[in-house]
N, C-alpha and C positions, 0 to 999 in steps of 0.2 A: 503494421504493427504486428510484433507477433503474436499469435495467441495461446494465452496461456491460461489455464484451467484450474488447476489444484496446485495448491500453494504450499512450498517444503516448509515446515514448522523448524526444521532443524533435529526433529526427535525424530529415530530411524522409525518407531511404534505408528507413525503419522503418516506413514507412506506403506505401500504392500511390495515394498521392492527392499533388495538387499542394501544393507549400512556397508560402509567403508572399510571394513577388516583388510589391511591389506597381507596379502600371501606371499610370501617369496621373497624374491630381492626387487627393490626399486624399479619402478620403470624408468623410464629410459626419459629423461627433461633436459632443457634447452641447454645447449652450452653458451661459454660466454659471447655473447654476441651484442647485435645493436638493441636487440629486445629483450635479451635477459637481464642488459644494462640500465632498462628503461624501469619504469615504477613499478612496483608490485602490486597486485591485489590479491585478496581472498574471499572467496565466497562459500555458503553451502548451498549445496545445490546437486539437481538431478543430473547425473551423466547417461545418456541414452545414445546407444547406437541402433539402426535398423536397414531396412533395405534401402532407405531413400537417402540415407547421409550416415558420415562417419561419427566418431564421439561427438556430442554436444551437451554444454552446461547448460541446463535450463531451472529455470527458478520454479516451474510449474510442468506439469503433465497432465493429458488427460486421465480422468480416473477409471479405466477399465482394466480388464483382465491384461491387454496387450497396451499399455503406456505407449502414447505419442505424445512429443514433444520439437518445438524447434529453436534452437539457442545458439550460444557462441562456439562457433568450432573448437576442438581443442587439439594444441600439438604437442606431440610426448606421450599420449595414452595407450595404455596395453592393458589390456583386459585378461591376460594372462597374470597377471600380478595381483590383481583384486578380486575381492569376492564379490559378487554380482548372480543376479537372475539371468537368466536367457527363457526366454518365452518365443517359439518358431522364429529364433533370427532375431530377437528383439532384447539386445542387453542393455541391462540398467541398474543403478544403485545410485543410492543417496553418499555422498561424501563431501569434506571441504578439500578446495583447491587451493593453491598458490600460484602465480604466474604472472608474467607481465601480459598487457592488453594492446592490441596495435591498432583498437577500431573494428576488427572483425575476429579476430581469432585470439586465443588465451593458451600461450605457451608456457608449459609448467616449469615449475623452478626447484619444486618441492615434489616426492612423492605423495600420492591422495591419500588423506587420513579420513575416519569415518568421523561424520558431523558432529560441531559443537552447538550443545544450545545457547544460544544469545539471553544472558541473563538479563543483558541492560535493553534489551529489545521490549517496549511497551504497546499494548494498544491503546486504541482511543481514549479519551478522559470524558467521560458524557456529564462528569459533574456539572453544577449549574456555575457560572461565572459569577454568578449575582450574590452579596451576600444577602443571608438569610434575614428577613424582616425579625424584628423584637417578637420573640417568641416561635420562631422557628417560623417553617413554610405552613401554609393554613389555608383553608378553604374558606372564599369570600362567598360564594354562593352554591351550597350544596345542589340546588336544582339544575345548575349550571357543569357540574362536574361528574358528568356521565362519559361512559366511552362515547356515544352521541354526538355531545358537547364537543369532545376532543378531536373528533373526524371533522364536526363545520371548523371548531378552530384554524385546523391545519390545512384544510380547504381554503379558508379565507386567507390565511401566508401563501397558499399558492397562486393566489390567483392576485394577488396585490402586485404590481411593477417593480415598487421600493424594497422587495424583500430577499431575503439573503439567503431562505432556508429554517428549518425548525428541528430541535431532536428532544428527547427526552431524558430526562434523570429520572430514575427509578425511586431517588431516594428513600429505598428501601421498601419500595410498596409491591413491588410484585403485580407490576400491572395493575394497580388499584388506581384508578384517576383522580382518586380524593387523596393519592399520598404521592403522587409523582409531581415533578416543575416541568412545565413547559418552556421550554428557551427558543426565542426568535430573533432574529437578526433582520434588521430595516436599515436603510439611510434613510435622511430627511427625519422630520416631526416623530421622536419616537413617542410622546405624549399621546399624539394624534392616533399612531397604530396602537397602543397599547387600550385607548379606548375602543376603539373599534372592536380588538379581541375582548374586549370585557362584554360586551354585548352576546356573547356567544360561549364564553368561556371562565366558568366559576372558581377554577383550580388556582393552585401555583401558579406562579408567571413571571418569568423572566424576559424581558422586554433589552436588546443589544443592539448598540451601533453598529453597522457593516460599512465597510470601505468598498464593496462592489455588492450588486445585488447577484441575484441568482442568473439572470439574463447576460450582464457581464462576465460572469465568470464562466459561463456558458460558451460565451465568444472567443475568452483567454483558451479554453479548453479545445475549440475547434483550431485555431491558430497555433495552438503548441502541437497537436497532433501532425497538422499539414506542413508548419515547417520548422520544428526542431527535430535534428537527425538522435537517432537512435532510441526515440520513444518507444516503450513496449507497451506501456498501460497506462491510465490519465483517470481520476475520478476528483470529485468536488468535496473537498472537506468542509463542510457546513460550519462545524466548530470552530477551524482557525479563518474560516471566509477565505479559502484559497482553492487552488487547483493542486491535486498534488500527482506528480508527473513518476512515472518509476522507470528508470532508464539503467542500463549497463554501469554507466561510469559519470558522475556528475564532478566538475571542476567547479571550483573558483569563479572561473573566467565564466562557465556557464551560468551560475547564478546571478553575477553580475550585467550579463547580458539580458539575463529575463527581468531582471529589477528593473532596467532600462528601458525594457521593451515593452513590459505589461504594469510598472508601477512597483514600488517597494513591496516585498511580500506575498507578489500575487499569484506567484509559483512557488512549491517546495517541490524540491526532487528528493528522491529514494533511489537511492544506488545499489544495484546487485551486487556488483564487485565493489568491493572495500579495501581502500589502500592503506597498505600495511605504513 
């Protein structure tokens, strides 16, 4: 997997690199050919070239004075025709690019432009899926609604073979253990799991079913990293009880194959290149 550290947010101010204002005539793009006739993709990312490689499109780069990244080779790129930064031979900037992709190279079909903010992109939603009880979320045992009790509850979840992780809904509490909601996922007997947690935790609690345990998800994650091509990063989504996989491109065939191999919904794909 390619190493990626600093995530592009789509806003110029999020990175210490030049944004994609185009100067002068447009760069050379692909002529009508096999690649140019293929499906086109759009991406907002860092384009970087240094002494080790030519222009490459990266989703992230190392956060340093002289950024580094390894990404997708770009065909048809011209630094002379876009605004960018040059630090000791490392040229880079943040752009929106459009082109065809052959699995290794992105061939430009349009001139690059400034990055766009994806207004539809949302971060994870940690709101508790459980409906609030009558009267709202409340503490059932104040002596066990403390930071220490919360840590004990988290440790209990981590050590349970049937557990599938836990997360916190702050519920407007700003880290106040008496206001937050502890959400946990388990396979098996949920009532028995809740009873065990109530021995150590007296704050608001939401116990949810899981199709896969944390151990199951870790096995899926390891297999994905070893067997699926084009994977750039993986993570476990506790809220959705799945493995999230970042790839350059995700097709319907990829999703169907993952469902067949790991079970429906066990793997979710987040592509860097979005089809037009």
